[in-house]
N, C-alpha and C positions, 0 to 999 in steps of 0.2 A: 489394162487386162480387157481384151473383147468381152462383153456381154450379147449371149444368144439371147436374152430374152429383157430388153431395154423395156416393157412395159410392168413387167413383173416386180423387176429391180428398181425402181423409181421409186422417189418420197412422195407422200401424199400428207397435207398437213390439215388438222381439223380442230378450228378454236385453237386451243393453248397446246394441242398434242401433234408433233413430226414424228410418221412412222418412217423407217429407214427402206423398207418397201412395202409393196402392196399384198403380205401374204399374211393372213391372220387364222393364228389358232382359233378353232371352234370351243365352245365352253361344252366340253362331256366328263359327265360322273365319273368319278373315279372309286367310290366306297375307300379314299384312304383316308379320309377322317377320323380321328376320334370317335369314342360314344357319345361325347358331348359338344360334336361340333367343331371342336377345334383342328386347327390345321396341323398335320404332321410333319414331322421331319420328310419323310417321304412325298409328300406333295409338295415340297421345297424343290428338294433334289430333279422330283419329274419335270417340274414347269422351268426350273432355272436349265435343265439340260436340252431343254426346244428354246431357250433363251439362247442357248449358246451356239445353237447350233443354225440360228440367223433368223427366225421368226421374227417380223416385222412390230406385230402385235399379238400377244397373247389373250385372251378373255377367259378367267378361272372360270369352270363351273358355276353352277347356279347354287347360289348361297340364299338358305333361309332366312325371310326380313321377319316372320313371326313363330316363334316358336313355342308349341310342339303343333299346334294348328296347321301351320304352312308348311311340316317337311314333309319331302316326297322322297325318302328313303332312309335307310337302317343308319349310313353316317354320313348324312349330308351336312354338307360347313354350315354354320351358323355364324350372322352379322348382326342379331338383336340385339346384343351388349356390348358396350365398350370393352369388355375384355377378351374381345376377339382382334381387337387392333392389331397389340403388338408383334401376333404370330404373322396376320395378314401384311403388317409391315416391313416383318422379316423377309418374307414372297418376295415381295415389290423391290426391295433393295437388292435382293440376287438377282434376279431379273435383269432390272436397269443396269447392274455393273455390265451386263452382258449387249448393252443396246435396245435391246426390246422393250416396247411401251407396254401398259400393263391395263387391263378391262377386267371388269369381274359383272358378272350376272345376277341380279338381284331377280327374287323368285317367290312366288308363293303358291301351293303347289293346292291348292283349294278341293276341289272333289279328287284330283288323283292322289290326293294323303290316303291313307289306310286304317282305317277307324284302331286294327286293331296293332298297329305302331305308334299313332298319336295319340290314342289312349278316351277318342271322342269322336263325336260326327263330323266329318268331314263339311266344312263348308263351300257357297258355291254361289252361283247366278240365280240357279233356281233349283228343283230336286232330280233334274236327268242324272245320271251316272257320265263319269267320262269314258267311261268305257264297259262294254259286254261284261255283267257279274259284277262291277264297281259298287263301292258302296253306295247306299242313296245321300247325298247330301241334304243340307237344309241351307234354303236362301239366307243368303246376308240380308241385315239392312241397311238402311240409308248411312245410317250414324258410323256401321262396324264397316262400312265402305269407308268413311271417313278418315275412321281410325288407321284401314289397312294403309290406305294410301301415304297416311303420316307415317307408318313402320316403313316404306319404303322410301321414303324423303331420311328418314333417321338411318337407316344402312346404308343410302348413298352417301350422305355426311361422312359417318364412318367410315367408310370406301375411301372417300379423297382423302381423310385424316391418313389412312392406312398407304396411303401412296399410290394408289391407281389411277391411272391417268383418263381412264373413259368408264363409266356406268352404261351396262347396257341392263334393258329392262325387257325381262321376258313376257311377251304377249302373245307366245304361239305355244303349238305341241299338246293343246290341251290342260296347260297350269290356268291357274285363276285370271288371269286377263283375260286368255283364251275361251274360256269356259263365259265370260261375257260377249266378246266378239262373235263368236260360234253362233248360228241360229240353232245349231245341232245338242247346245245343252244351254240355250238362253230362252226359256219361256216365259218371261217375264211383261207384265203389263203397266209395269210403271215409266219412268223417266229413264231406267236403264234397260228399257228390253223394247223390240219390235224393229223401229227403223235403224238404218246402219249408226244416224247421230247418236242415238239413246246407247245402243250396243257399245260405241265410241265411249260413252262418258264416264266409265271407272277409269279407262286407261288416260284420259284426259288428265285426271285428278290425279292420278299418280306421276304422269311425267311432269303437272306443274310443282307436285311436291318437291319430285327430285331436282328438278331445276332450282327451286326456291333453296334448296337442302344445300346445292354445290356452285353455285354461283354461276357465272356468265363465260367462264374459261373452261371450262370442264364438260368436254363433248359426251352426248348421250347420243347412245344406239337401242335402237327398237327391234328385238327380235319376233318375228311373224313367221305364222302359218299362210304366205301369199296365197297359195292353193291348198285348200284343204285336203282336196281329194277322196271326200266322202262324200256319200249321197246327201242332198241337202244342206252342205258343208258350203262355205263362201269361195267363189270362184276368185281368179284374179279381177276380174272387171266387180267383184262385189268387195275385197281388198281394197282396192283403187279407189271405191267412195267412202269407205269406211276411216282411211288414212287422211282425206280431207280435213278432219278433223282433228288429227293429231301429228299434221305434219310441219306446224312451226317451229317449234323444240327440239324437235330431234335431227342430229347432225348424220346419222349414218342408219342406213336400215340393213340390216342382217336377216336377208330373205331365205327363209327355212320354206317348209313344206309338211304338210299330215296333220292327222290329230293320233290318238291312240287306235283307235280303229285301223286306221291306214301308217302305222309306225312303218311297213315297209318303204313309204315316200319318204318319213323322216330319219331314219337311219335308213341309208341306200341298199337298198336288196341288191345282189351280187350283178343281175343282168342286166343292171339300170348303165347308162351309156356313160361316161365319161363329162361330166360339165349338162347334164342334163337339165337341171333347174335354172339354168341363166336367164331362159327367158322370165322369169318372174322377177329377177334382178333386173333384168331390161326395162319391162313393163314398170316399176315402181320408178329407176330412174329416168327413163322418157317422160312420166307424167309430172314428177316431182323438181327435176334437176339436182336432185340431192346425190352423195355417194352409196352407192349401195353395195354388197358382199355378196357374191357369187358363190355359192356352193353345189355340193353332188359329187360324189366319188371323183374328184379331182386327184389324180395322183401322176400326171405327166405333165412334166413343164411348158411344155409346147400346147396343151388344153389350156391352161392358165393364161399364156402371152397370147393366144387367138382370142380368148372371151372378154381382154383386156382390150386388147385391139379392135376389136368390133364396139367397143363402147357399150357392151352387156352389162357390165360393172366395176368397179374403180378397184374392189378390194378380192382378192382370192381366198375362201374359207377352206379350210382343211382341218381336219377332225383325226380321221383314223389316218390319214397319212402321214399325220405326225407323231403318232402312236409309233406307226409301225417304223419309222424313219426320222427321229429327231433333227438329222443334217439335213433334211430333204433341201433347205434352202441354201445350204452352202455348198453342196455337191451340186446342185441348180447352176449356181451363180459362179463359182471356182473350182468346181471339178468336172469329172463326167457323169453324165444322167445314168449312164448303165450303172452305175454305182448308187443307186437309189435303191432301198431295200421297198417296193414298190406296196401297198396295202392290196391285199388283193380280194377286200370285201367279203371275208367270211361271213364275219359277227359272230366269232364263236368267244373270243375271248374280250372283246369290248362290250357287247351287248349280252351274250349269253354268260357272262360269269355276273355283269350287275344284274339284268333285270331278270327276276325270278331267283337268279342265283343266291344274289346277295353276297358276291365276292368280291376279292378288291378286282379295279382293270388289271387284266393280261390282253398279249397280244400271239397269233398265231406264227407270225413270222420273227416277233422281234422278242428273244429271250429275257430281257432284261428292259422295265420302261425305265427303272430308277438311275441304275449307274451306266447305262449304256454300254461302252466297248473298254470302258477303264481295268477290262481283266488283261487287255493288250500290254498295259505298262507291266506287268508281271511276268518272270520269264524262268524258264526251268532251270534249275543250277547243277544238274548231271544230265547226260545224254540219257534221251527216251526214247525208246522207238514203238510207235505205235500203229497197230495194224486195226484198221474199219474193213467190215466186211458188211458191203452194200451200200449203194449208193443212192439212195435215196434220199429224202430231206433230213432224217435224223441221222443218217451216216454222214450225209454232204458237212451238215452242220458240227458233229461232232468232230468228224476230218480236218477243217476249217479251224477250228476252235483249239486242237492241240496244237496243229501247225503255229495258229499265232501267237501262242506261249513257248514256240521254241522245238517244240517235239518235232524229229522226224517221223512223218507218217506216210502209210502205203494205205490205197484205198483201193480194196477189191472187188470188182463187180461186174457176175456173171454175164449180164446182158453186154450188147456192144456199145450201150450209151447209158448215159446217167441222169439222174433226176426222178428215179423212181416211178411211183403209181400217181406222183402230182401231174406228170407229164401227160400220163395216159388219161387221167380224167379232166384234164383241162381241154381235152378235144371237145366236151361236151361244149358246145355254144355258150350256154350259161355260166361256164364256169372259165371260160377262157383267162381271164385274170388270175385263176392258180397255177398257170404257167410261169409268170414272171417270178414266183421264186425257187423254183428251181435253175431259173435263167441267172438269176442274181449270186445265187449259190455256185454254179457253175464260174462265174467271172471272179468271184471272189476265191474260189481254189486257184482259179489258172494265175491268180498273182502271187500264189504262194511256194516260192523255189522248192521249199522243204518238203511240199505234198506231192507225192507221186500218185496218179490214178492210172490203175490198171482195168480195163475194162476187157470182156470177153473170158476171165478168169474163173474157173470153176474152185471157189476157196475151201478146198478140201483141209483137212489137218495137215498133212505133208506140208501143202503150199504155203501154210500159215507159218508152220515152223520156221521154213527154211528164209522166214525175215527175222527170227529172231528177236520176236517183241519183248517189251518190258509190258505192254498192256494191249489188250485185243477189244476189240469193241464189235459185238455182234448187232448189226443192224438190219438184219435181212427182209423185213418186211411183214406183209400179210399177202392173205388170196382169198378169194372168194367164199365166203361159207356155203359148202353143199353138203347139207345131211343126208343121212342116208334112207332119203324117201324114197317107196316104191315109184319106179321110173323114170326119177330124176336124172341118174348119171346115164344112165341110158340114152335116152332123148337129149342129153347135151351132145352128146357125141354121134348123133343120129344126123345125116345129113337131110332126111327128107322129113326129118321133125323141126315144126318152129319155136324150138326152146332154145333159149339164151342166157348167159349169165351176163352181168353186167360190163365184162371186159369185150364178151362177144359183141355187145351191143357198140363200144367204142371202135372195135375192131371193122365195124361196117358203117360207120358214123354219117359218111360222107354216100350213103349209097340209099339213105330214106329217101323217098319223095317229101319235096316240101305240103302236097296235100295228100293227104292219107285219109279223105272221107269215107266214111264205107268199111275201112279196116278195124277190125277190133284190136286192142291190146290189153294182157292182161298181165298185171304188175302183182308179184308175191313179194311182201315185205314192205313196211310202211315206215321204215327207216330213212335217213337221209339218202341212201344208195338208190331206193327205189321211188323215192320222190323225184328224185333227177332224170330218172325214167321217164315217171308221168308230165313232169315240166318241159322234157323234150317232145313227146308226141300230141298230147293233148292239145295245143296251141297247132298243130296239123290237120287236126279235123279226126284226129281217131276216135274212137269210139272207144274210152277207155276205164279201165276197174283199178283198184287197187286193193290187194287183201294183205289184210294184217293181222297177227293171233292178241296180240295185246288192245286194251281198250280203247287206245288212240290212234291216229296216224301221225306221225312227226313226233314223238317221243324224245325228249331233251332236245329240240332244235331250240334255237336261241326267238325273241320275241320277233324281230324282223323278218327270220325267215319262215315262221310259224305263220303270220300273215299273209306272206308272198303266197306260199301253200296252198294255202284257206281260200286265196282271191283267184287263183289258177283255178283249183278244183271245180270252185264254183262258179265261175266264168265259162267253163266247158264241160259244165256237169261230168265228171268225173263220179263213178259210183265208189263209193267208201264202205269196205266190207269189215269191220271191224270184228275182233272176239271170234275171226274165223282162221282157222287151221287146213294146211294144205295135206290132203289125203294120200292123193296118186298124181304123178304126172303121164299124161299121154300127151302123143306126138302133136295132138292139136287142141288139147283141151288141160286146164286142170281140174281134180276134183277135190271140193272144200268141204268143212261143216261148221255149220254155224249152229249151234243149240239144238244140239242130236241131228238137224238135219241136213242130208248133202245135197252140193248141186255142183251139175257140172258147168264150166266156163270156158266155152269154146272162145281161140281167138287164130289171128293171123300172126301174132307175135305173141308170145308168151315168155315174160323173163321172171327168172327168180334169183332175186334180189336180197339174202337173208341176210345181210352186214358180209363183214369179213374175219378173219381169224387169225390168230398169228402164225407166221411161217419161219418157222427156226431149225431148217433141216441139220445145219450142224453143230447144235448150239451142245448136245450131250456130248456130242464127240470132241469139242473144244475141252469142254469140262474136266472131261475124263482124260484126255491128252495132255493137259498143263496141270494136272492135281500133283499138288507136292513140289510145283517148281515157285521161282517167283515171278513168274509171269501172272499178271492179275489178268481178269476177265470177265467184262459187263456185259450184259444185255440189254440194248436201249430200243424205243418205240414201238412199233409195234411187231416186233419179233417177240416181244413180252408177253404182250395182251393187245389184241386189234382195239386201237382208239384214233384218237384225232391227232391230225398233224402237230397240234401245239402241245401236246405231249412228247411226240417224238422232239421236234425241236429243244423244249425246254431241258428234255433227258441229254441231248446232242450237247448243248453250254454246261449245264451244270452239274450232270453227271459226272463227266469227263473232267471237269476242272476240280471237283470236290476228290472224285480219285486221284489225280495227279498232287493234289495238295497232302491225302493223307497218305498216298506210298511217298511222300517226301520230296517231290521233286520240284515242288513249287514252294516260297518262301508265305 
């Protein structure tokens, strides 16, 4: 069989472990664990699905070595007692059966723990918090550090007993070891602070205890923030200096980046290029001659192949890419890469759910992380014709799902093309990855012979009834929210005015000059849509202001997007006006009100981005037209309420399947 990616799909041996390929699943928190830190059934299914999908190495999410002091989540895994070994063994056993090697990341949160969760003051290298607004920790004594190092060793021994092939020590991302390594969190004056050797001393103790506990045949991986990308933090050269004191017992360097204040570089922001972090892996590899893992928005197999072929790294680390598509490896090696459901780097379900939301891991484009595509094994037991109105991402997911279980499906789209709002939004440069999702759905739909797509069709009630449907799915999406503010509607339609909606901006996206120095841009609305506009114009040099009625800008954004947004606005000196209401729209200015005072904001380009609203123009007609019949109707996605892509995708899969089951079409 032809192998288009020979470097990706070659083996690699580390001490007593041989990987079948060079793809490593990165350790990412899931919040699937029980409240007691026990591995759940969902965990096992989740990781087993990625093992079956072909991953060479799976590194299980960070697991707590000392509870509760070292815990960093509401439902983090634990390995501080022997009682956790049996369930962990069940996991490694399940994944080994599919040919994957298994690693686990052992960790102590230090100052990244929250006092409200652990019931005590967090501990750290010093009294410096790990992030702005974080709890003030207490410094650990030398004796405590010796004890915690032994906790790491004990955890590693349990992990090996549970069948893990590799132990990864987490020394990055503002966790405890990182808090010693980074000058931003370590101001000690004893043998654990100051110079690089001293700051590396605690990590050295941990590595020595781990090696002593696991013996000579199990490889150790060290995860690092090679480039911390914060003011006063470690640079690549600084990292290379302290690694001189840690190198000898480490078999693999997992080269990450960022700290809590620069989380957008730790959990890659959507605008960062594929493989952007590979320079870090190369720097470590070149100096120490040991295998490294390169990570950073790697979604395309060719990008992975190129990184390995150049010698930048020995392994490709994929996190969100394997959340989005557990079969990435199998599709890249044995199938067609166009069938890969590529991560769009939105950070909504993976980051937004967990960090701050304390909810289990989800994915915008993959509606079932646990069971995958097992629903395809089910088939309708009697004829069922489904009509889906609207070919955005929610409608396409619904149509494909129904067709894949055997329904005859007709998808009606008013426009001449399919993909919906996602295709339009992806025209914004920073959102270009978004186009991959509708492209994947189009290809998936094209292979279903029982799915007929009709474009340029105005789906009236009569047109739908002509199809004789058993189930009608309304997925007509959303449109910009434009409230009855004085002057708004008149000026949006006025060619002499400089007032635009987000869709107007996208229509003209290629006409804006790269250098907009001296131009004034004012954006009304500080949600995700308004921020897209700010992040487009501000870097071009425009004098930019953003107006938001709420007390904060970016309400509801995930942690990575929030950090990216703050960095952009600080760097480009964007004026931020919160608690500010739009009173009137003029052709070249907005009249706003803050704390009882009015101000006129003049602009060359004014954008009204107050979010989106449901667009369901035929729902009432459908509901009335099919009342009293055997035809079931459901409304999904933004046509119910303007939300996010993740909500429409989930409904397109699960609401459709649940409805078919409820109506007796599925066993």
